[in-house]
BALOBA-1460 file (C-alpha; in Angstrom, 3 decimals):
// residues 405
<rec num="1" residu="m" x="-0.154" y="-0.037" z="-0.094"/>
<rec num="2" residu="a" x="1.669" y="3.187" z="-0.885"/>
<rec num="3" residu="d" x="1.538" y="6.412" z="1.033"/>
<rec num="4" residu="q" x="-1.673" y="8.464" z="0.641"/>
<rec num="5" residu="t" x="-3.336" y="11.511" z="1.573"/>
<rec num="6" residu="e" x="-6.974" y="12.469" z="2.334"/>
<rec num="7" residu="a" x="-7.820" y="15.801" z="2.979"/>
<rec num="8" residu="r" x="-11.738" y="16.464" z="3.416"/>
<rec num="9" residu="k" x="-13.760" y="18.495" z="6.097"/>
<rec num="10" residu="l" x="-13.417" y="15.919" z="8.713"/>
<rec num="11" residu="a" x="-14.331" y="18.332" z="11.856"/>
<rec num="12" residu="d" x="-14.760" y="21.756" z="11.887"/>
<rec num="13" residu="g" x="-11.780" y="22.635" z="9.818"/>
<rec num="14" residu="e" x="-10.120" y="21.593" z="6.561"/>
<rec num="15" residu="l" x="-7.666" y="18.501" z="7.917"/>
<rec num="16" residu="a" x="-5.582" y="16.229" z="6.027"/>
<rec num="17" residu="v" x="-5.177" y="12.336" z="7.123"/>
<rec num="18" residu="r" x="-1.922" y="11.265" z="5.707"/>
<rec num="19" residu="i" x="-0.751" y="7.706" z="5.989"/>
<rec num="20" residu="a" x="3.022" y="6.788" z="6.826"/>
<rec num="21" residu="t" x="4.456" y="3.253" z="6.603"/>
<rec num="22" residu="s" x="6.186" y="3.213" z="9.486"/>
<rec num="23" residu="i" x="6.603" y="4.986" z="12.642"/>
<rec num="24" residu="g" x="10.112" y="6.464" z="11.438"/>
<rec num="25" residu="a" x="8.054" y="8.513" z="9.235"/>
<rec num="26" residu="f" x="7.369" y="10.316" z="12.282"/>
<rec num="27" residu="t" x="10.032" y="12.617" z="14.251"/>
<rec num="28" residu="r" x="10.885" y="11.620" z="17.720"/>
<rec num="29" residu="e" x="9.822" y="15.143" z="18.524"/>
<rec num="30" residu="e" x="6.485" y="14.884" z="16.768"/>
<rec num="31" residu="w" x="5.300" y="11.550" z="18.425"/>
<rec num="32" residu="q" x="6.881" y="12.276" z="22.175"/>
<rec num="33" residu="s" x="4.129" y="15.793" z="21.578"/>
<rec num="34" residu="l" x="1.087" y="13.335" z="21.825"/>
<rec num="35" residu="s" x="-0.648" y="12.484" z="24.890"/>
<rec num="36" residu="g" x="0.510" y="9.273" z="26.990"/>
<rec num="37" residu="t" x="3.661" y="8.658" z="25.018"/>
<rec num="38" residu="t" x="6.300" y="10.019" z="27.509"/>
<rec num="39" residu="r" x="7.414" y="9.685" z="31.089"/>
<rec num="40" residu="n" x="6.994" y="13.138" z="32.195"/>
<rec num="41" residu="d" x="3.085" y="13.374" z="30.818"/>
<rec num="42" residu="p" x="0.351" y="13.867" z="33.483"/>
<rec num="43" residu="s" x="-2.461" y="12.127" z="31.418"/>
<rec num="44" residu="g" x="-0.558" y="8.557" z="32.146"/>
<rec num="45" residu="y" x="2.568" y="7.164" z="30.545"/>
<rec num="46" residu="n" x="2.421" y="3.987" z="28.504"/>
<rec num="47" residu="p" x="5.687" y="2.743" z="27.371"/>
<rec num="48" residu="f" x="4.022" y="1.060" z="24.738"/>
<rec num="49" residu="l" x="2.910" y="4.114" z="22.883"/>
<rec num="50" residu="s" x="6.201" y="5.340" z="23.203"/>
<rec num="51" residu="y" x="8.392" y="6.412" z="19.965"/>
<rec num="52" residu="e" x="10.754" y="3.631" z="21.274"/>
<rec num="53" residu="f" x="9.016" y="0.694" z="21.848"/>
<rec num="54" residu="l" x="6.908" y="0.889" z="18.223"/>
<rec num="55" residu="t" x="10.400" y="1.632" z="16.337"/>
<rec num="56" residu="s" x="11.971" y="-1.508" z="17.849"/>
<rec num="57" residu="l" x="9.298" y="-3.529" z="16.659"/>
<rec num="58" residu="e" x="9.885" y="-2.109" z="13.497"/>
<rec num="59" residu="e" x="13.409" y="-2.033" z="13.034"/>
<rec num="60" residu="s" x="13.814" y="-5.648" z="14.970"/>
<rec num="61" residu="g" x="11.476" y="-6.737" z="12.057"/>
<rec num="62" residu="c" x="9.011" y="-7.927" z="14.227"/>
<rec num="63" residu="a" x="6.258" y="-5.749" z="13.275"/>
<rec num="64" residu="v" x="6.608" y="-5.561" z="9.241"/>
<rec num="65" residu="p" x="5.435" y="-6.495" z="6.334"/>
<rec num="66" residu="r" x="7.070" y="-9.777" z="6.362"/>
<rec num="67" residu="t" x="5.279" y="-10.706" z="9.170"/>
<rec num="68" residu="g" x="1.978" y="-9.549" z="8.082"/>
<rec num="69" residu="w" x="2.300" y="-6.107" z="9.847"/>
<rec num="70" residu="h" x="2.141" y="-3.396" z="7.464"/>
<rec num="71" residu="g" x="2.243" y="0.336" z="8.678"/>
<rec num="72" residu="q" x="-0.521" y="2.478" z="7.742"/>
<rec num="73" residu="h" x="0.036" y="5.027" z="10.810"/>
<rec num="74" residu="l" x="-2.542" y="8.054" z="10.299"/>
<rec num="75" residu="r" x="-1.017" y="11.344" z="10.323"/>
<rec num="76" residu="l" x="-3.428" y="14.194" z="11.065"/>
<rec num="77" residu="e" x="-2.681" y="17.550" z="10.267"/>
<rec num="78" residu="d" x="-4.249" y="21.145" z="10.159"/>
<rec num="79" residu="a" x="-5.197" y="23.254" z="7.049"/>
<rec num="80" residu="g" x="-1.656" y="24.885" z="7.716"/>
<rec num="81" residu="g" x="0.047" y="21.687" z="7.654"/>
<rec num="82" residu="a" x="0.883" y="21.553" z="11.305"/>
<rec num="83" residu="f" x="0.686" y="18.184" z="12.954"/>
<rec num="84" residu="i" x="-1.742" y="17.650" z="15.639"/>
<rec num="85" residu="g" x="-2.597" y="13.924" z="15.713"/>
<rec num="86" residu="a" x="-1.970" y="10.579" z="14.923"/>
<rec num="87" residu="v" x="-3.310" y="6.410" z="14.942"/>
<rec num="88" residu="p" x="-0.564" y="3.334" z="15.326"/>
<rec num="89" residu="c" x="-2.425" y="1.383" z="12.474"/>
<rec num="90" residu="y" x="-1.264" y="-1.709" z="10.221"/>
<rec num="91" residu="a" x="-2.858" y="-3.442" z="7.528"/>
<rec num="92" residu="k" x="-2.847" y="-6.805" z="8.270"/>
<rec num="93" residu="s" x="-2.922" y="-10.130" z="6.553"/>
<rec num="94" residu="h" x="-4.036" y="-12.297" z="8.986"/>
<rec num="95" residu="s" x="-5.592" y="-11.898" z="12.770"/>
<rec num="96" residu="q" x="-2.421" y="-13.340" z="14.907"/>
<rec num="97" residu="g" x="-0.843" y="-11.045" z="17.858"/>
<rec num="98" residu="e" x="-4.181" y="-9.307" z="18.532"/>
<rec num="99" residu="y" x="-5.552" y="-10.755" z="21.419"/>
<rec num="100" residu="v" x="-9.105" y="-10.003" z="20.242"/>
<rec num="101" residu="f" x="-10.223" y="-12.941" z="18.255"/>
<rec num="102" residu="d" x="-12.259" y="-12.068" z="14.851"/>
<rec num="103" residu="y" x="-11.508" y="-15.441" z="12.880"/>
<rec num="104" residu="g" x="-15.072" y="-16.572" z="12.843"/>
<rec num="105" residu="w" x="-15.943" y="-12.685" z="11.195"/>
<rec num="106" residu="a" x="-13.117" y="-13.619" z="8.578"/>
<rec num="107" residu="d" x="-14.574" y="-17.048" z="7.798"/>
<rec num="108" residu="a" x="-18.232" y="-15.846" z="7.632"/>
<rec num="109" residu="l" x="-17.271" y="-13.069" z="5.167"/>
<rec num="110" residu="e" x="-14.885" y="-15.704" z="3.185"/>
<rec num="111" residu="r" x="-17.638" y="-18.316" z="2.640"/>
<rec num="112" residu="a" x="-19.799" y="-15.798" z="1.536"/>
<rec num="113" residu="g" x="-17.467" y="-14.892" z="-1.328"/>
<rec num="114" residu="g" x="-15.766" y="-11.522" z="0.281"/>
<rec num="115" residu="r" x="-12.242" y="-11.050" z="1.342"/>
<rec num="116" residu="y" x="-11.950" y="-10.176" z="4.873"/>
<rec num="117" residu="y" x="-7.552" y="-9.573" z="4.682"/>
<rec num="118" residu="p" x="-6.241" y="-7.373" z="4.788"/>
<rec num="119" residu="k" x="-7.887" y="-5.149" z="7.440"/>
<rec num="120" residu="l" x="-6.650" y="-2.184" z="9.366"/>
<rec num="121" residu="q" x="-5.573" y="-3.353" z="12.746"/>
<rec num="122" residu="v" x="-5.393" y="0.042" z="15.266"/>
<rec num="123" residu="s" x="-3.022" y="-1.637" z="18.132"/>
<rec num="124" residu="i" x="0.141" y="-1.996" z="19.676"/>
<rec num="125" residu="p" x="1.639" y="-5.505" z="18.025"/>
<rec num="126" residu="f" x="1.906" y="-8.175" z="19.949"/>
<rec num="127" residu="t" x="0.536" y="-6.392" z="23.371"/>
<rec num="128" residu="p" x="-2.942" y="-6.780" z="24.701"/>
<rec num="129" residu="v" x="-2.644" y="-3.593" z="27.002"/>
<rec num="130" residu="t" x="-5.476" y="-0.904" z="27.414"/>
<rec num="131" residu="g" x="-4.212" y="2.597" z="26.437"/>
<rec num="132" residu="p" x="-4.690" y="5.765" z="24.116"/>
<rec num="133" residu="r" x="-5.570" y="4.955" z="20.345"/>
<rec num="134" residu="l" x="-6.435" y="8.191" z="19.197"/>
<rec num="135" residu="l" x="-3.389" y="10.442" z="19.690"/>
<rec num="136" residu="a" x="-3.863" y="14.097" z="19.997"/>
<rec num="137" residu="r" x="-1.181" y="16.859" z="20.581"/>
<rec num="138" residu="t" x="-1.422" y="17.746" z="24.510"/>
<rec num="139" residu="c" x="-1.537" y="21.269" z="22.930"/>
<rec num="140" residu="e" x="-4.738" y="20.387" z="21.276"/>
<rec num="141" residu="g" x="-8.086" y="20.249" z="21.795"/>
<rec num="142" residu="g" x="-8.155" y="16.577" z="22.085"/>
<rec num="143" residu="t" x="-12.013" y="15.627" z="21.605"/>
<rec num="144" residu="q" x="-11.804" y="17.672" z="18.449"/>
<rec num="145" residu="v" x="-8.804" y="15.816" z="17.151"/>
<rec num="146" residu="k" x="-9.799" y="12.429" z="18.389"/>
<rec num="147" residu="a" x="-13.303" y="13.220" z="16.587"/>
<rec num="148" residu="a" x="-11.335" y="13.483" z="13.058"/>
<rec num="149" residu="l" x="-9.165" y="10.609" z="13.703"/>
<rec num="150" residu="a" x="-12.115" y="8.446" z="14.069"/>
<rec num="151" residu="a" x="-13.356" y="9.806" z="10.918"/>
<rec num="152" residu="g" x="-9.915" y="9.832" z="9.574"/>
<rec num="153" residu="l" x="-9.807" y="5.708" z="10.190"/>
<rec num="154" residu="k" x="-12.997" y="5.165" z="8.252"/>
<rec num="155" residu="v" x="-12.450" y="7.047" z="5.232"/>
<rec num="156" residu="v" x="-9.036" y="5.295" z="4.980"/>
<rec num="157" residu="t" x="-10.650" y="1.986" z="5.253"/>
<rec num="158" residu="d" x="-13.316" y="3.228" z="2.550"/>
<rec num="159" residu="r" x="-10.369" y="4.663" z="0.130"/>
<rec num="160" residu="l" x="-8.199" y="1.869" z="0.469"/>
<rec num="161" residu="g" x="-11.232" y="-0.715" z="-0.364"/>
<rec num="162" residu="i" x="-10.768" y="-2.784" z="2.296"/>
<rec num="163" residu="s" x="-12.683" y="-5.173" z="4.719"/>
<rec num="164" residu="s" x="-12.542" y="-3.667" z="8.165"/>
<rec num="165" residu="a" x="-10.892" y="-1.482" z="10.719"/>
<rec num="166" residu="h" x="-10.599" y="-2.360" z="14.617"/>
<rec num="167" residu="v" x="-9.593" y="-0.681" z="17.360"/>
<rec num="168" residu="t" x="-8.445" y="-2.721" z="20.367"/>
<rec num="169" residu="f" x="-7.668" y="-2.261" z="23.954"/>
<rec num="170" residu="a" x="-8.575" y="1.144" z="23.820"/>
<rec num="171" residu="r" x="-9.266" y="3.421" z="26.691"/>
<rec num="172" residu="a" x="-13.283" y="4.601" z="27.627"/>
<rec num="173" residu="d" x="-12.382" y="8.425" z="26.117"/>
<rec num="174" residu="d" x="-11.553" y="6.980" z="22.933"/>
<rec num="175" residu="i" x="-14.036" y="4.097" z="22.716"/>
<rec num="176" residu="a" x="-16.913" y="7.082" z="23.321"/>
<rec num="177" residu="v" x="-15.596" y="9.098" z="20.413"/>
<rec num="178" residu="l" x="-15.267" y="6.053" z="18.417"/>
<rec num="179" residu="n" x="-18.778" y="4.706" z="19.283"/>
<rec num="180" residu="d" x="-20.153" y="8.170" z="18.125"/>
<rec num="181" residu="a" x="-18.394" y="7.387" z="14.917"/>
<rec num="182" residu="g" x="-20.394" y="4.289" z="14.533"/>
<rec num="183" residu="f" x="-17.916" y="1.898" z="15.227"/>
<rec num="184" residu="l" x="-19.375" y="-1.258" z="17.097"/>
<rec num="185" residu="i" x="-18.297" y="-1.848" z="20.731"/>
<rec num="186" residu="r" x="-17.181" y="-5.293" z="21.642"/>
<rec num="187" residu="t" x="-16.021" y="-5.946" z="25.352"/>
<rec num="188" residu="d" x="-13.843" y="-8.606" z="26.976"/>
<rec num="189" residu="q" x="-11.968" y="-9.071" z="30.297"/>
<rec num="190" residu="q" x="-8.584" y="-9.512" z="31.727"/>
<rec num="191" residu="f" x="-7.456" y="-9.747" z="35.495"/>
<rec num="192" residu="h" x="-5.552" y="-6.549" z="37.183"/>
<rec num="193" residu="f" x="-4.542" y="-6.058" z="40.657"/>
<rec num="194" residu="f" x="-5.251" y="-3.010" z="42.182"/>
<rec num="195" residu="n" x="-3.458" y="-1.286" z="45.241"/>
<rec num="196" residu="n" x="-5.599" y="-0.204" z="47.476"/>
<rec num="197" residu="g" x="-2.562" y="1.681" z="49.502"/>
<rec num="198" residu="y" x="-0.730" y="-1.421" z="50.805"/>
<rec num="199" residu="r" x="2.124" y="-0.622" z="52.721"/>
<rec num="200" residu="s" x="3.335" y="-3.945" z="52.188"/>
<rec num="201" residu="y" x="2.178" y="-7.864" z="50.716"/>
<rec num="202" residu="a" x="0.979" y="-8.492" z="54.528"/>
<rec num="203" residu="d" x="-1.256" y="-5.581" z="53.689"/>
<rec num="204" residu="f" x="-2.706" y="-7.194" z="51.199"/>
<rec num="205" residu="l" x="-2.987" y="-10.208" z="52.634"/>
<rec num="206" residu="d" x="-5.045" y="-8.938" z="55.457"/>
<rec num="207" residu="t" x="-7.802" y="-8.241" z="53.240"/>
<rec num="208" residu="l" x="-8.148" y="-12.282" z="51.689"/>
<rec num="209" residu="a" x="-10.471" y="-14.896" z="53.301"/>
<rec num="210" residu="s" x="-8.663" y="-16.959" z="55.676"/>
<rec num="211" residu="r" x="-8.429" y="-20.050" z="53.419"/>
<rec num="212" residu="k" x="-7.200" y="-17.814" z="50.595"/>
<rec num="213" residu="r" x="-4.547" y="-16.405" z="52.471"/>
<rec num="214" residu="k" x="-3.371" y="-19.681" z="53.623"/>
<rec num="215" residu="a" x="-3.183" y="-20.997" z="50.236"/>
<rec num="216" residu="l" x="-1.253" y="-18.177" z="48.541"/>
<rec num="217" residu="k" x="1.469" y="-18.505" z="51.414"/>
<rec num="218" residu="k" x="1.688" y="-21.971" z="50.903"/>
<rec num="219" residu="e" x="2.409" y="-21.202" z="46.877"/>
<rec num="220" residu="r" x="4.682" y="-18.731" z="48.011"/>
<rec num="221" residu="r" x="7.187" y="-20.995" z="49.891"/>
<rec num="222" residu="e" x="6.849" y="-23.841" z="47.630"/>
<rec num="223" residu="a" x="7.830" y="-21.519" z="44.528"/>
<rec num="224" residu="l" x="11.124" y="-20.094" z="46.746"/>
<rec num="225" residu="s" x="12.027" y="-23.057" z="48.242"/>
<rec num="226" residu="a" x="15.136" y="-25.159" z="47.033"/>
<rec num="227" residu="g" x="17.533" y="-22.213" z="47.299"/>
<rec num="228" residu="i" x="15.450" y="-20.085" z="44.700"/>
<rec num="229" residu="t" x="16.064" y="-16.578" z="44.516"/>
<rec num="230" residu="i" x="14.717" y="-13.290" z="42.703"/>
<rec num="231" residu="d" x="16.478" y="-10.457" z="41.197"/>
<rec num="232" residu="w" x="14.530" y="-7.308" z="40.033"/>
<rec num="233" residu="l" x="16.935" y="-5.918" z="37.353"/>
<rec num="234" residu="s" x="15.723" y="-2.792" z="35.406"/>
<rec num="235" residu="g" x="17.144" y="-0.015" z="33.048"/>
<rec num="236" residu="k" x="20.995" y="0.134" z="32.568"/>
<rec num="237" residu="d" x="20.886" y="-3.178" z="35.431"/>
<rec num="238" residu="i" x="19.572" y="-5.472" z="32.920"/>
<rec num="239" residu="t" x="22.771" y="-6.656" z="30.655"/>
<rec num="240" residu="e" x="23.092" y="-8.329" z="27.750"/>
<rec num="241" residu="g" x="23.836" y="-11.905" z="29.506"/>
<rec num="242" residu="a" x="20.347" y="-11.194" z="31.402"/>
<rec num="243" residu="w" x="18.699" y="-10.738" z="27.949"/>
<rec num="244" residu="d" x="20.455" y="-13.524" z="26.816"/>
<rec num="245" residu="d" x="19.079" y="-15.686" z="29.592"/>
<rec num="246" residu="f" x="15.539" y="-14.215" z="29.578"/>
<rec num="247" residu="f" x="15.274" y="-14.888" z="25.797"/>
<rec num="248" residu="a" x="16.285" y="-18.606" z="26.287"/>
<rec num="249" residu="f" x="12.966" y="-18.561" z="28.766"/>
<rec num="250" residu="y" x="10.761" y="-16.653" z="26.548"/>
<rec num="251" residu="m" x="11.375" y="-18.848" z="23.682"/>
<rec num="252" residu="d" x="10.993" y="-21.865" z="25.191"/>
<rec num="253" residu="t" x="8.039" y="-21.531" z="27.307"/>
<rec num="254" residu="g" x="6.716" y="-19.582" z="23.926"/>
<rec num="255" residu="g" x="7.686" y="-22.479" z="21.181"/>
<rec num="256" residu="r" x="5.640" y="-25.129" z="23.518"/>
<rec num="257" residu="k" x="3.069" y="-22.636" z="23.996"/>
<rec num="258" residu="w" x="2.098" y="-20.902" z="20.874"/>
<rec num="259" residu="g" x="4.144" y="-22.354" z="18.311"/>
<rec num="260" residu="r" x="6.578" y="-19.453" z="17.593"/>
<rec num="261" residu="p" x="6.968" y="-16.644" z="19.788"/>
<rec num="262" residu="y" x="6.328" y="-13.390" z="18.120"/>
<rec num="263" residu="l" x="9.544" y="-11.092" z="19.695"/>
<rec num="264" residu="n" x="13.305" y="-11.868" z="18.269"/>
<rec num="265" residu="r" x="16.349" y="-11.337" z="20.381"/>
<rec num="266" residu="k" x="17.145" y="-8.236" z="18.879"/>
<rec num="267" residu="f" x="13.867" y="-6.476" z="19.822"/>
<rec num="268" residu="f" x="14.834" y="-6.755" z="23.316"/>
<rec num="269" residu="s" x="18.279" y="-5.319" z="22.559"/>
<rec num="270" residu="l" x="17.061" y="-2.283" z="20.754"/>
<rec num="271" residu="l" x="14.650" y="-1.476" z="23.440"/>
<rec num="272" residu="a" x="16.748" y="-1.711" z="26.157"/>
<rec num="273" residu="a" x="19.492" y="0.580" z="24.315"/>
<rec num="274" residu="s" x="16.452" y="3.289" z="24.091"/>
<rec num="275" residu="a" x="15.136" y="6.135" z="25.949"/>
<rec num="276" residu="v" x="12.053" y="3.387" z="27.324"/>
<rec num="277" residu="g" x="14.742" y="1.049" z="28.592"/>
<rec num="278" residu="e" x="14.546" y="2.495" z="31.781"/>
<rec num="279" residu="s" x="10.856" y="1.124" z="31.980"/>
<rec num="280" residu="c" x="11.922" y="-2.161" z="31.436"/>
<rec num="281" residu="l" x="11.883" y="-4.537" z="34.498"/>
<rec num="282" residu="l" x="13.393" y="-8.082" z="34.356"/>
<rec num="283" residu="m" x="12.602" y="-10.199" z="37.290"/>
<rec num="284" residu="l" x="15.059" y="-13.553" z="37.164"/>
<rec num="285" residu="a" x="14.880" y="-16.453" z="39.342"/>
<rec num="286" residu="r" x="17.916" y="-17.968" z="40.378"/>
<rec num="287" residu="r" x="18.898" y="-21.759" z="41.784"/>
<rec num="288" residu="g" x="22.058" y="-20.911" z="42.983"/>
<rec num="289" residu="r" x="24.167" y="-18.479" z="40.215"/>
<rec num="290" residu="r" x="21.710" y="-20.238" z="37.574"/>
<rec num="291" residu="a" x="18.989" y="-18.392" z="36.103"/>
<rec num="292" residu="i" x="16.117" y="-20.809" z="35.766"/>
<rec num="293" residu="g" x="13.263" y="-18.718" z="34.774"/>
<rec num="294" residu="g" x="12.359" y="-15.257" z="34.584"/>
<rec num="295" residu="s" x="9.265" y="-12.656" z="33.589"/>
<rec num="296" residu="f" x="9.595" y="-9.454" z="31.567"/>
<rec num="297" residu="h" x="7.272" y="-6.272" z="33.147"/>
<rec num="298" residu="m" x="7.044" y="-2.271" z="31.849"/>
<rec num="299" residu="v" x="6.664" y="0.175" z="34.046"/>
<rec num="300" residu="g" x="4.128" y="2.879" z="33.353"/>
<rec num="301" residu="g" x="3.124" y="5.931" z="34.761"/>
<rec num="302" residu="d" x="0.825" y="4.098" z="37.607"/>
<rec num="303" residu="c" x="0.451" y="0.721" z="36.036"/>
<rec num="304" residu="l" x="2.971" y="-2.431" z="35.968"/>
<rec num="305" residu="f" x="2.627" y="-4.183" z="32.655"/>
<rec num="306" residu="g" x="3.196" y="-8.212" z="33.078"/>
<rec num="307" residu="r" x="4.166" y="-9.157" z="29.728"/>
<rec num="308" residu="y" x="6.198" y="-12.442" z="29.074"/>
<rec num="309" residu="w" x="7.550" y="-15.043" z="31.088"/>
<rec num="310" residu="g" x="9.487" y="-18.291" z="30.389"/>
<rec num="311" residu="a" x="11.430" y="-20.896" z="32.438"/>
<rec num="312" residu="i" x="13.689" y="-23.882" z="31.779"/>
<rec num="313" residu="e" x="13.254" y="-25.816" z="34.865"/>
<rec num="314" residu="h" x="10.085" y="-26.648" z="36.432"/>
<rec num="315" residu="q" x="9.512" y="-25.320" z="40.052"/>
<rec num="316" residu="p" x="5.789" y="-25.652" z="41.627"/>
<rec num="317" residu="f" x="4.216" y="-22.131" z="41.659"/>
<rec num="318" residu="l" x="7.196" y="-20.748" z="40.122"/>
<rec num="319" residu="h" x="4.798" y="-19.077" z="37.318"/>
<rec num="320" residu="f" x="2.746" y="-17.792" z="39.801"/>
<rec num="321" residu="e" x="5.733" y="-16.025" z="41.812"/>
<rec num="322" residu="m" x="7.353" y="-14.238" z="38.850"/>
<rec num="323" residu="c" x="3.761" y="-13.344" z="37.076"/>
<rec num="324" residu="y" x="1.675" y="-12.107" z="39.727"/>
<rec num="325" residu="y" x="3.404" y="-12.607" z="43.322"/>
<rec num="326" residu="q" x="6.189" y="-10.484" z="42.325"/>
<rec num="327" residu="a" x="4.665" y="-8.039" z="40.591"/>
<rec num="328" residu="i" x="2.327" y="-7.419" z="43.542"/>
<rec num="329" residu="d" x="5.202" y="-7.085" z="45.688"/>
<rec num="330" residu="y" x="6.902" y="-4.602" z="42.948"/>
<rec num="331" residu="a" x="3.752" y="-2.619" z="42.483"/>
<rec num="332" residu="i" x="3.065" y="-2.068" z="46.567"/>
<rec num="333" residu="a" x="6.896" y="-0.962" z="46.962"/>
<rec num="334" residu="s" x="6.926" y="1.389" z="44.043"/>
<rec num="335" residu="k" x="3.677" y="2.771" z="44.786"/>
<rec num="336" residu="l" x="1.982" y="1.805" z="41.568"/>
<rec num="337" residu="q" x="-2.075" y="2.011" z="41.388"/>
<rec num="338" residu="r" x="-2.400" y="-1.409" z="39.565"/>
<rec num="339" residu="v" x="-0.824" y="-4.541" z="37.797"/>
<rec num="340" residu="e" x="-2.199" y="-5.808" z="34.163"/>
<rec num="341" residu="a" x="-1.011" y="-9.308" z="33.887"/>
<rec num="342" residu="g" x="-1.747" y="-9.610" z="30.428"/>
<rec num="343" residu="a" x="-4.696" y="-11.711" z="28.843"/>
<rec num="344" residu="q" x="-7.418" y="-14.021" z="29.938"/>
<rec num="345" residu="g" x="-6.809" y="-16.258" z="32.987"/>
<rec num="346" residu="e" x="-9.089" y="-16.932" z="35.617"/>
<rec num="347" residu="h" x="-7.039" y="-18.438" z="37.859"/>
<rec num="348" residu="k" x="-5.567" y="-15.007" z="38.539"/>
<rec num="349" residu="l" x="-8.518" y="-14.344" z="40.321"/>
<rec num="350" residu="a" x="-7.577" y="-16.511" z="43.863"/>
<rec num="351" residu="r" x="-4.115" y="-14.514" z="43.180"/>
<rec num="352" residu="g" x="-5.719" y="-11.439" z="44.080"/>
<rec num="353" residu="y" x="-6.405" y="-9.824" z="40.351"/>
<rec num="354" residu="l" x="-9.971" y="-9.020" z="39.759"/>
<rec num="355" residu="p" x="-11.825" y="-9.423" z="36.482"/>
<rec num="356" residu="t" x="-11.792" y="-6.018" z="34.514"/>
<rec num="357" residu="k" x="-13.256" y="-5.163" z="31.441"/>
<rec num="358" residu="t" x="-11.710" y="-4.215" z="28.037"/>
<rec num="359" residu="y" x="-12.824" y="-2.819" z="25.601"/>
<rec num="360" residu="s" x="-12.171" y="-2.900" z="21.470"/>
<rec num="361" residu="v" x="-14.293" y="-1.170" z="18.564"/>
<rec num="362" residu="h" x="-14.828" y="-2.343" z="15.043"/>
<rec num="363" residu="h" x="-16.118" y="-0.375" z="11.815"/>
<rec num="364" residu="l" x="-17.241" y="-3.573" z="9.043"/>
<rec num="365" residu="v" x="-17.846" y="-2.391" z="5.581"/>
<rec num="366" residu="d" x="-20.151" y="-5.089" z="4.366"/>
<rec num="367" residu="p" x="-23.668" y="-4.245" z="5.262"/>
<rec num="368" residu="a" x="-24.600" y="-8.019" z="6.010"/>
<rec num="369" residu="l" x="-21.554" y="-8.671" z="8.273"/>
<rec num="370" residu="r" x="-21.672" y="-5.644" z="10.254"/>
<rec num="371" residu="r" x="-25.582" y="-6.759" z="11.276"/>
<rec num="372" residu="a" x="-24.729" y="-10.121" z="11.620"/>
<rec num="373" residu="v" x="-21.478" y="-9.051" z="13.733"/>
<rec num="374" residu="a" x="-24.232" y="-6.527" z="15.887"/>
<rec num="375" residu="k" x="-26.312" y="-8.863" z="16.841"/>
<rec num="376" residu="f" x="-23.651" y="-11.239" z="18.058"/>
<rec num="377" residu="l" x="-21.856" y="-8.462" z="19.973"/>
<rec num="378" residu="e" x="-24.741" y="-7.214" z="21.883"/>
<rec num="379" residu="r" x="-25.197" y="-10.647" z="23.171"/>
<rec num="380" residu="e" x="-21.559" y="-11.444" z="23.991"/>
<rec num="381" residu="r" x="-21.203" y="-8.103" z="26.017"/>
<rec num="382" residu="a" x="-24.319" y="-9.322" z="27.957"/>
<rec num="383" residu="s" x="-22.265" y="-12.441" z="28.353"/>
<rec num="384" residu="v" x="-19.081" y="-10.612" z="29.582"/>
<rec num="385" residu="d" x="-20.895" y="-8.164" z="31.676"/>
<rec num="386" residu="a" x="-22.764" y="-11.645" z="33.297"/>
<rec num="387" residu="a" x="-19.117" y="-13.447" z="33.828"/>
<rec num="388" residu="c" x="-17.365" y="-10.631" z="35.366"/>
<rec num="389" residu="e" x="-19.758" y="-10.048" z="38.150"/>
<rec num="390" residu="m" x="-19.854" y="-13.798" z="38.819"/>
<rec num="391" residu="l" x="-16.229" y="-13.943" z="39.230"/>
<rec num="392" residu="a" x="-16.045" y="-10.568" z="40.928"/>
<rec num="393" residu="e" x="-18.144" y="-12.517" z="43.629"/>
<rec num="394" residu="h" x="-16.142" y="-15.754" z="43.669"/>
<rec num="395" residu="g" x="-12.973" y="-13.559" z="44.581"/>
<rec num="396" residu="p" x="-10.592" y="-14.435" z="47.184"/>
<rec num="397" residu="f" x="-11.596" y="-10.883" z="49.517"/>
<rec num="398" residu="r" x="-13.169" y="-11.378" z="52.937"/>
<rec num="399" residu="k" x="-14.716" y="-8.411" z="52.601"/>
<rec num="400" residu="p" x="-15.629" y="-6.081" z="49.295"/>
<rec num="401" residu="p" x="-12.598" y="-5.684" z="47.322"/>
<rec num="402" residu="p" x="-11.074" y="-1.924" z="46.690"/>
<rec num="403" residu="e" x="-12.619" y="0.397" z="44.368"/>
<rec num="404" residu="q" x="-11.134" y="-0.137" z="40.972"/>
<rec num="405" residu="a" x="-9.193" y="2.820" z="39.815"/>
């Protein structure tokens, strides 16, 4: 797909939506002027939206046309040509690495003689983390710019002659704008830990029912038995040797679970060497001096994001320790408001992670497919609501859990 320009009245003025095939087509200064992309942003820093994270995905060869991620990033300019907003967007030739599953929709359209791929995907590749998707410059009127970006996304979909546009793991403010633009809303759930001002892990344990508290203590004891110790490494303290260890764990576990992990070794080195490397947190489990497992996290403005885990030795409950309990320890020590521990996983509920709804929106060009999907999503939203309520009732807390931020 070639670079294109579509200029038309998308909001209150004449605006131009341009397509950039690489994040590198933006300057670092332009991208960092967008809300949520830098550490000092009071609206909340999301490291996955940083210029460095997105360019590391492209420069490492992980999110490029060869792997089915063809950059079609929207760039919004005002009538004078000034940059005012953007959308991280990819033309996809498949639905892998998204965590919001639309395989059934693709199958239905293609059985009916249509063509589902390519489609437009507004997301952070391989990253089921909620964050801004309609990005406005911090000095601009956010709502107006976001409305123009939502309209521009539909215009680009239509002009490219493709089946659909999908915005996944979007924040509530973006969902409202996209809903007003006619996108269909879809819900799902993850499990997040909420830090209710705990001073220590013991404070958190005191909020649990006795039986659950004993079970968590037992799991942590067994995970750290036989001389297992845990190191927290961040920023420049993460050496290339530590990344080598972690990548071996990632490849072993990812290869067994998914067939082919999405990220390569170069990605982690590029990320660590960039400015966003200070947001990296690597936890390594050691038996003696030998690293046997690890978990990779990213630190945001008010949240710890758990991303990847792996191990080359079996140790009971080590997965829970590295991905959930240590993350809670870190969030409490760092006074972070919550931990997002990745997609799916009802087993997280017993470990203090509460069901939390996530949102995506979808623009489907084919009228018949849109009608069918709209009916399906209505039923699915009701099912997700019921599941969240049911799971919350069966949480580990001895009293109503803290208010979710």
